[in-house]
N, C-alpha and C positions, 0 to 999 in steps of 0.2 A: 451554627457554631459561633463561638466568641473568639476574638483575637486577643493575644497578650504577648508581652516580651519578657524574656527571662535571661538571667545571667548564668552562663555555663563556663566551667573550667575545662579546657580542652587539652592542655599540656602543662607541664610544670611552669608556673608563673605566667600562663597565658589564658585569658578569658575572652568571651565574646557574648554579645546579645543575640538571642535567637527568637524568631517569631514562633509562637505556639498557638495551636487551636485547642480550645477547651469547650466541652459540652455545657450547655446551660444547666443550672442546678436542678437536680431531681428533688422530690419531696424529702424533707429532712436535711437538705444541703443548703449551703450559702454561697452566694457570689460576693467576694470581698475585693474592693478596690484598695490597693496598697497606698498608704499615706507616707510611711517611713519604714525603712529597714535599717538594721545595725550590722556592722561588720564585727564578727567575733575575732578579736585580735590574736587569740591563742589557737584554738582548734582550727578555725577557718583558714588561718595563715598556713598551718601545716598541710591542710588539704590542698590549698592552692599551690603549694610548693611540691606536692606529690610526696610528702614525707610521712604518710601513714603506713606503718608496716603491713604487709599482706595479712598477717595473723589478726589484725584489728579491723579489716575492711568491713566485716559484718557488724561487729560491735559498735563501730563508729558511724553507722548509718544515721542520717538525720531523719526525723519522723516523716517528712514529705519529700525526701530526696528522690531525684530522678537520675537514671544512669547508675553506673557502678564505679566505685573507687578502683583504681586511681582516676581514670579519665575515659571518656568525657563524663562529667558529673555536674548536676545542678544541686548545690549544697548551700545550706544556711538555715537559720532557725530564730531570727529576731525580726519579726514582721508585725507591723501595726497597720491596720487598715480599717475601712468603714464598710459595713454590710450594706449592699445595695439591692440584694434580692434574696429571698428566703422567708423563713417564718416571720410573721409580722412583729413579734416581740423583739426581734433582733435587727430588723431593717432600720438603718440610720445609726446604729450603735457603733462606736469605735471598739475594736477588739484586738487582742494580741493572739498571734498564732505562730507556731513553730514551723514557719514556711520559708523557703529560700527567697532570694531577691527576684521578684516577679511583679509586673504591673498589676495584675489581678489574677484571681484563682478561685476555684470551687473546692470546698471541703465540706465534710459532715459538720453539722451544727455543734456537735460535741468537741470538735477540734479547736474551737476558739474560746477565749476567755474575755468577756466584756470588761472594759476598763472600769475600775471603781470611780465613784465620784471624786473629783479633786485630783485625778491623775491625768495630765494632758497627754495626748497622743505622741507629741514630740519627745517626751521624757520616757514614755513606756518602752522604748527600744532597750532600756536598761533592765527590763524584766528578767531576761535569761541570766544575766550576770548577777542580779540580786538573788535569784533563786539559788545559784551556785553558792553565794555567800551565806544564805540561810542554812543550806546543807552543811557548809563548813563549820558553822557555829554549833550545829547539832553534833557533828562528828567530834568536835573538840570537847563537848560536855562543859562548856564555859560556865564558871561559877562566879558568884558575887565577889567582887574585890580582887579578881585575878589580875596579875601583871601580864599584859599582852604585848607581844611584838608581832608586827605584820611586815614581812620582808617582801617587797615588790609593790610599787605604787601604781600598778595598772588599774583598770576598772574593777576587777574582782578584788584585788587587794584593798583598794580604797573603800569598796562597799563592805568588806569584812571589817575593816577598821571602824567605819561609821557605825555599823550595827553593834560591834563589840563595845564601843564607847557608851552605848545606851543601856548596857547591863550595869546595874547599880554597883558603884564602887570600883569598876574596872579602870585600870590605868593603861591607856593604849598608846603605842608609839608606832608610827609608820616609818619603815626603813627603806631607803631607796638611794641609788647612786646619782640620781638626777636632782640637783638642788632646786629646780623649779617645782618639784613635788611638795616642797615646804608650804607653798601658798595653797595648794590643794588641801593638804592636811589641815592647815589652819581653818580653811573654810568648812571642813567637815568636823571640826572640833576635836582633833586628835593631835598628839605630839608628832614631831618629825626628827629624824636623825639620819646621818649618813651611816653606812655599814661600820666605819671605824669609830664612830661616836655613839653607837646605839647602846642602850641600857642593857646590861647582862642580867642573868638570873630571872628570866621570864618564866611564868607558870605555864603559859601556852604560847607557842610560836606558830603563826600561819605563814607558809611559804607560797608566794604567788608571782614570783619574778619570771618564771619560765627559763631561768638560767641556772646551771649547776653551781655557779659561784654563790648564787643567792641561797641555795639549799645548804651549802657549807656555812654561810653566815647564820642561817636559822639554827643549825646544830650548835654553833658556838654561843648563841644567845640563850639557849635553854638552861634553866636551873635544874636542881636535883629532882629527879623523877618527873620532869616536865614532859609535855606532849608537843610534838611537832606535827602539824597537820599539813600535808603536802597537797597543794592544789594544782601545781603545774603538771602539764603533760608534755613529754619531750618527743613524742613521735618515734622516729627510728634512731634518735640520738642517744648513745650510751652516756651514763652519768657515773662519775667516780666520787665516792664519799669517804671522808676520814672517820671510819668506824673503829679505829683504834683509839689511842689517847683516852679521854675521859668518857667516851660514849657509854661503855658498859658500867663504869664506876658510878656514873650519874643515873644509871637505870632509866635512860631516855626511851620514850616511845615515839616511833616514827609511823604515822598513820596516813594512809591515802584517803583522799576525799574526792568523790566524783559524783556529779549531779545526776547521773543516770540511775543511781540507787538511793533509796531512802534509808537512813541509818536504822539499825535494828530497834533501838528504844522507841522510835516514832512509828515504826512500820505498822503496828496494829491499829493505829488511829488516823494516820495520815496517808493520803494518796497523792499522786502527782498534781491532780486538779486543785486540791486544797493547798498544796505547797505553792503552786503558781499564783493562786489567788492571794495568798499571804504576801508573796514577793511583790506583786503589783500594788497592794495596799501600802507597802512600805515606801513607795515612790511618790507620796504626796508632798514631801518636803522639797521646796524649790531650790534648796541648797544643792541638791544632787545634780542640778544642771551644770555645775562646774565639771562634771565628769564627761560631758559631751563637748569636745574641743575641736571638732571638724565636721564639715558638712559638704556633700557633693550631690549633684543631680544624678539620677539613675543612669542617664545616657553616658556619663563619664566613668562609670564603674570599671569597664575594661582597662582604663588608664590609671584609675585611682588604686585599685586593689594591688597591683604589683608594687606600688610605692609603699603602701601600708604593710604588705607582707615582708618587704625588705628590711624594715625596722619595726617589728611588732611592739617593742617596748617604748618607742619614742613618743607615742601619742596615746590618748585615752580612747573614748568611744568616738568612732566616726559614723555619722548618721547619713543615710542616703535618702534623698527626697524624691517624690514622685508627683509629676503633674502631666500625665499623659492623657490625651484625648483618645478614647477607645472607639473603635468602629465595630458594628455588629454585622456579621455576614449572614446571608440567608441560610436557613437550616437546609441541610442536604435532604 
């Protein structure tokens, strides 16, 4: 058997590292040594705080989750590693996998996506967020020349703004309460405004702040017959919205977007593997390194995650690094 260490959430706001035993890979499987993992600042923070409603426990399962929500649970899905055993064509390749925070693991070969040329492993932790942003643009049906507002300058909001600005003629403004996000917006090539100074009459508004106040701002910025794409998930928190006033007169559309489903217009031709490959290929631009603003070793994760979860909007992507010497135990 092989030994590994994994991060488990065991109570609201409490996590620990656990020793795990894993069987060597069978034919068609891979052994992956983790290089980096990323902390999902939205969903993972809600899981860590125990704020996933019971009705959503099954729908919110991560692909390689262990344990059951709420606790104890091994949860996460932003893992970049190197294949060290398995089919010869993949050994030595850097791959992305929807796997929790763990030093090494065994999965079926089809569960990983090799990194495209030009995408460094350290940046590939953004793949899951980029996939969410791609799905959001599909849900919006973004058109050439649209005026776009993105409310919420977290990683997902920044990636939405970055991709939308590359649609021909689109004018994109990132809206956030933190003045420091102006520098990030400039690096990504998009405009920036505070909620009070944001440009109104947008054709499409994306909301990704995770705060009800942000969604109210998104509604206020929408022009006549505009679409507001809601990317935030609030867990068990209720949200009050001003759906009186001009909401009906403007004939606004409020549309949910969630990466767990591919939008209907793409569904006949796209599957999850093709979408993830696309998201990874969009990470070749070194400009996107501006979205990774913190890093900690894996051993510190039980102390780091409570701090990140306490203020999920205060930072961008926090990357976890791995440099663990593994030991192999005799097979039973």
